[in-house]
N, C-alpha and C positions, 0 to 999 in steps of 0.2 A: 103064146103065153110068155115065152122067154123074152121076146121083144118088149112086152109090157113091163116085165120086171126090170130090164135094162133101162127102159125109159123112165120108170119111177125112181130107180136108184140114181140115175144121172140127174134128174130134176132135184132130188134131195141134196146131191153133192153140190150142184150149182147154187142152190138156195142157202145151204148151211156150210159153205166152205170155210168161213171164218171160225166156226165152232170146231170143225174137223181139224183145221190147222192148229188151233189153240190146244185142242186135246192132245194131238200128237206132240206139240211143243212141250206140254206139261209132262207127258210120259218121258220124253227125252231128258227134260230138266231133272225130274225125280231120279231117273237112272244115273245120270252123271253126278248128281248131288250125293247119292248113296255111295257111289264109287269113290268120290273124293273123301267122304267121311270115313269110309273103311280104310283107305290108304293113310289118312291122318291118324286113325286109331292104331294102325300097325306101326307107324313111326313113333308114336308116343310109347307104345309097349316096348319097342326096341330100345328106346332111350332109357326107359325104366330099368330094363335088364342090364344095359351098359353101366348105368349109375350104381345098381346093386352090386355088380362085380367090382366096380371101382371102390365102393365103400367097404366091401369085404376085404379087398387087398389093403386098403388104408388101415382098417382095424388090425389086420394081422401084422402089418409093419409097425403100427403103434405098440402093439403088445411085445414085439421083438425088441423095440427100442427100450421099453420099460424093463425088460429082462436083461438089457445090456448086450444084446445080440447085434452084430454089425449088419445083419440082413435088414434090420429096421431102418437103417440109414441108407444103405446101398442097394438093397433088394437083390435083384438078379445080376447087377452090374458092379461088382466090387472094384475098388481102385486097383490099377495094375502096378505091381511093385517093380521099380526100375533099378 
């Protein structure tokens, strides 16, 4: 009985090998495509967070400048008095 099952499976593999290879190729392509899309989404989210922090600091510095505070111009690095 086992020999018959192996024989039938082998015959199916020989007959339909292009379909099997194509199916495995599609599975691999979908896996890598989703992985690339996820990594791209993570990079976009990291860039959005970076820009949000940058805009927050720019708004704070702008408000300090409007109030006449030197931190608005120099922020954390004031000029060194010589």
